[in-house]
C-alpha positions in Angstrom: 132.3 104.7 102.5 130.9 101.4 103.5 127.9 99.5 102.1 126.2 100.3 105.4 126.0 104.0 104.5 123.6 103.3 101.7 119.9 103.5 102.7 116.7 103.2 100.9 113.9 105.5 101.7 110.5 106.4 100.3 110.4 109.8 98.6 106.8 110.7 97.6 105.7 107.7 95.5 109.2 106.3 94.9 111.7 104.2 96.8 115.1 105.8 96.5 118.6 104.7 97.6 120.8 107.4 99.0 124.5 107.2 99.5 125.8 108.7 102.8 122.3 109.1 104.3 123.1 107.3 107.5 126.2 109.3 108.3 124.6 112.6 107.2 121.7 112.0 109.6 124.0 111.1 112.4 126.2 114.1 111.9 123.2 116.6 111.5 121.6 115.1 114.6 124.7 116.3 116.6 124.6 119.9 115.2 121.0 120.5 114.2 119.0 118.4 116.8 117.1 121.4 118.1 116.9 123.4 114.8 113.9 123.9 112.6 112.8 121.3 110.1 113.7 123.8 107.3 117.2 124.1 108.6 117.7 120.4 109.0 116.2 119.8 105.6 118.5 122.2 103.9 121.6 120.8 105.6 120.7 117.2 104.7 120.0 118.2 101.1 123.3 120.0 100.8 125.2 117.0 102.2 123.5 114.4 100.1 123.4 116.3 96.7 127.1 115.7 96.0 126.8 111.9 95.8 123.1 111.4 94.9 120.6 112.2 92.1 118.2 114.7 93.6 116.2 116.4 90.8 115.6 120.1 91.2 111.9 119.5 90.5 111.8 117.1 93.5 113.8 118.8 96.1 110.7 119.6 98.2 109.6 116.0 98.4 113.1 114.8 99.0 113.3 117.3 101.8 110.1 116.0 103.3 111.4 112.4 103.2 114.7 113.5 104.8 112.9 115.2 107.6 110.8 112.1 108.1 114.0 109.9 108.3 115.7 112.4 110.6 112.7 112.4 113.0 112.6 108.6 112.9 116.3 108.6 113.8 115.7 110.9 116.8 112.7 108.8 117.9 110.2 111.7 117.1 106.8 111.3 115.5 106.8 110.9 111.7 104.4 110.0 108.9 104.7 106.6 107.1 105.2 107.1 103.3 103.1 105.6 100.5 104.1 103.2 97.7 104.9 104.2 94.1 105.9 103.8 90.4 109.1 104.2 88.2 111.8 102.1 89.6 115.3 101.6 88.0 117.8 99.1 89.3 121.4 98.9 88.0 123.2 95.7 88.8 127.0 95.6 88.9 129.9 95.2 91.3 130.8 98.9 91.3 133.2 98.9 88.4 133.7 102.0 86.2 131.3 100.6 83.6 128.5 100.1 86.2 129.1 103.5 87.7 129.0 105.1 84.3 125.7 103.4 83.5 124.2 104.7 86.7 125.4 108.2 86.0 124.0 108.0 82.5 120.6 106.9 83.9 120.6 109.8 86.3 121.5 112.3 83.5 118.7 111.0 81.3 116.2 111.2 84.2 117.4 114.7 84.9 117.1 115.8 81.2 113.6 114.3 81.1 112.6 115.9 84.4 111.2 112.6 85.7 111.4 111.5 89.3 112.4 107.8 89.8 113.7 105.4 92.3 117.3 104.7 91.2 119.2 101.9 92.9 122.7 100.6 92.2 123.1 97.1 93.6 126.8 96.3 94.1 126.6 93.4 96.6 127.5 90.2 94.7 125.2 88.0 96.8 122.2 90.3 96.1 123.1 90.4 92.4 123.2 86.6 92.4 119.6 86.5 93.6 118.6 88.3 90.4 120.3 85.5 88.4 122.4 87.6 86.1 125.8 86.6 84.8 126.5 89.6 82.5 127.2 93.0 84.1 126.2 95.7 84.1 122.5 94.9 83.9 119.6 97.4 84.0 116.0 96.7 85.2 113.2 99.2 84.8 110.0 98.5 86.7 111.0 94.8 87.1 111.7 94.4 83.4 115.2 93.6 82.3 116.2 96.0 79.5 119.9 95.2 79.1 122.7 93.0 80.2 126.5 93.2 79.6 126.5 96.6 78.0 125.9 100.3 78.6 122.9 101.5 76.6 123.0 104.8 74.7 121.2 107.8 76.1 118.7 107.5 73.2 117.9 104.0 74.2 117.6 104.8 77.9 115.2 107.7 77.1 113.1 105.3 75.0 112.9 102.7 77.8 112.3 105.2 80.5 109.6 107.0 78.5 107.9 103.7 77.7 107.9 102.7 81.4 106.6 106.1 82.5 103.8 106.0 79.9 102.8 102.5 81.0 102.4 103.8 84.5 100.3 106.7 83.4 98.0 104.3 81.6 97.6 102.1 84.7 96.5 105.0 87.0 
């Protein structure tokens, strides 16, 4: 899979990066172009679930976002999404440590039942723009929470809960 097959989309109030979205949409367009939104949505969810964090509690809003992206790809009318809160960015070149940290973050989010934008930046040039020398690094809502280490699940839960509560207070 190439870096080109990673796309960021808006899911409800969150920006989310999905691995394999571009190719999934292209393939489904060939087989499901004239099918109902429900059938297209289910097919895209099935294809993307294997490589992406899609919380069970958020499948409906992911499905809506996928239909929007599918319609956009086909040049059909679609709604423009809004902007939103909890954003987690992992920085690292794609090594096993970085991948393990991303998986741990997704597991913690799943156990907490929280929706979030989770992005794993692997492009060295993009990582350099952040100015970090130690990998992996983790950023939650634009706040650097760790560099050069994989945090424990307990620490991740604490940081995520703190970030989520700060957002609740700002609403």
